[in-house]
N, C-alpha and C positions, 0 to 999 in steps of 0.2 A: 549536266555533269555536276554542277554545284550541289544540286539536290541529292545526288548519289553520294557525294563525299560527305555532306552533312549527315545523311542517314547512316553512313558507315561510321562516322565519328560518334554519333549517339549510341549506336550499337556497341562500339568499342568501349565507351564509358560504362554502359550498363553491364558489360561483362565483368567489371571489377566487383560487382556485388556477389558474384559466385566464387566458388573455391578457385584457388590459383593466386597469382601475385603479379603485380605490375613492375615493369622495369623501363629504364630509359637508356639511351645511348647517344653519345655525341661523336661525330666523325670529322676528321680533318685529314686531307691528303692531296693527291693530284688526280686529275682526270685527263686522259688523252682523248681528244676529239678528232675523228678521222672522217673526212668528207671529200668525195671526188678524187681520191688518190693523194690528197694532201692531209697532213695532220699537224696538230699543235697541242700543247699541254698547258694547263692552268691549275691554280689552287682551287680546291673544292672543299665543301663542308656539308654536313647533314645532321639531322636530329631525328631520332626515332623513339616512339613510345610503343610498348608492347604489353599485351595481356598474355601471360604465360599460363597455359592451361595446366601444365605439369612440368616436370624437369625436361621433357622431351619435345614439346611443341608449344607454339604460341602464334598470336596474330599481331602483326605490326602495322603501324600507321606512322608515316614520316614525311619529312621535307628534305629534298636534296638540291643543292645548288652546285652545278658542275663547273662553275667558274668561267673564266674568259680565255679563249684560245685564239691565237692569230695564225693565219695561213698566208704565205707569200708565194705568188706565182706570176707567170707572164714576164719573165726576165728576157727582154728582147728589144727590138727597135722602139717599141711603144712604152718601155719602162716597166716598173714593177706595180703589181696590183696586190693590195693587202686586204684580206677578208677577216673580220672579227666575228667569232661565234660566242653566243651566250645561251645557256639553257638551264632550266630548273624544273623540278617535278614534285608532285605529291604522290606518294607510294602507299599502296595497301596490299599486304601480302601475308604469306605464311612463313613461319620460321621453325625449322627442325633442329633440335639440339642433341648432341651425343656427348654426355658427360664422360670424361676420362679420369684417370687418377691424378692426385695432387693438385686439384683445382683447375685442371685444363678441360676445355670442351671444344668440340668442333661443331660448327653451325652451317646450315644450308638455308638459303632464302629464295623464294620465288613469289611473284605477284604482278599486279597491274600498276602501271605508272601513268598518271595524267601529266603530260609535259608541255612546256611552252619553249619555243625556240626563236631566237632573233639573230639576224646576221646583217652586218653592214660591210660595204665594200668601198675602199678608198682607191681611186684610180688616178695614179700620178700622171699618166699619159694624157688624161682628159681634164686638164686644168684642175686636178685635185677633186674630181667629182665624187660625191658619196651617194651610194644607193643602198636601199634597205629591203629586207625580206623577212617575214615572220610566219610562224606556223604553230599549230598545237595538235595534240592527238593523244591516243592511248596505246601503249605497247607493253609487252611483257618484259620484266627485268628478272635477273637471277644473280645470285652471288654465293660466296662461301666465306667463312671467317673462322678464326681461332680466338679463343678467349682464355684469360688466366685470372683467377680470383686472387687479388693482391692483399686486401684488408677489409674485414667485415663484409659489407654488401657491395664493395667496389670491385670492378674488374677492368682490365685493359686487353687490347687485342689488335689483330690485323684483319683487314677486310679487302676482298676483291669483289667488285660488282660490275655487271655488264648490262647494257641496254642498247637496242638498235632503234633509233627514231625513224619512223616511216614518214619522211617529209613529202608533202604534196609536190608533184612535178611542177616545174616552172613553165608557164605558158609562153608562147611566142611573144605575146604582147608584153608580159613581165620581163622576158629576156631582153627586150629593147632598152629597158631602164636598169636591169640588174645583171651585172656581168660576173657574178661570183660563181663558185662551185656549187653544184646541186647534187641531189641523190640522197640515199639513206645516210644518216649520221650515226656512226658507231662510237659509243662512249664506254671507255674502260677506266674504272676508278680503283685506285689503291689508296687505302686510308688507315690511319691509326684510330683506334676507338677507345673510349672510356665509358663504362656503364655503371649503373647503380640499380640495385634491386630494392623495391619498397616493401 
């Protein structure tokens, strides 16, 4: 996977020698993480670089940190169980842009995301035991955004992005030491963006 990402990065850099222009985008917002019927929200941020072939299409490479989300469940005779989720990704995808009037544009994104996921569970009922689980993989992400040119080459905007992480099933042996929620992890990100065209 690392060789693929390095190759993609080199290809991305080489594209800048052709017609078109480069741009960057910083994102900060919140990501809702939903797992096994429970959900939590944390602060997230991301950074993307793009080679824009023309006004209507581009290729993006970026990093996304989905922040930390906490789930609480098991309110009963055994007390509360708290599960903390952390995930981040490297994304490579396509971006379509629809320029509108007065500096506004609508954008659509789709691509592949190489993600890493970590989860820790604090079990109050079991003398404060902490158990952990982690996973990684590749899944499709997609999103939409709106941008407005504010001054020179700068723009601001709003972004929505979604990805479903296909987590590996927890085995019976792992279940003996990990009592957290499992299943596919759904991530919905809402963010403010600021971008610059080079």
